[in-house]
N, C-alpha and C positions, 0 to 999 in steps of 0.2 A: 184532250185526246192524246196529245203527245206524251203526257204523263202515263197514261194507261199503256201505250205501246212500249214505253221505256221499261216499265215494271214487268210487263209480259215478256219482254226480250231478256231481262235479267233472269226471270224465273225459268224461261226456256233454256237459256245457256247453263244455268245451274243444274237443270234436269239432265241435260246432255252430258255435262261434266260428271255427274253422279253415275250415269250409266257407263261412261267410259272407265271411271275408276273401278267400278264393279267388275267390268269385263277383264281389266288388266290386273286385278288384285290377285 
């Protein structure tokens, strides 16, 4: 269970970073 949450958290963070870089590009 912790593994799933860990990977989902990484994916979500990566998604937010991608949105941020697109907005400020």
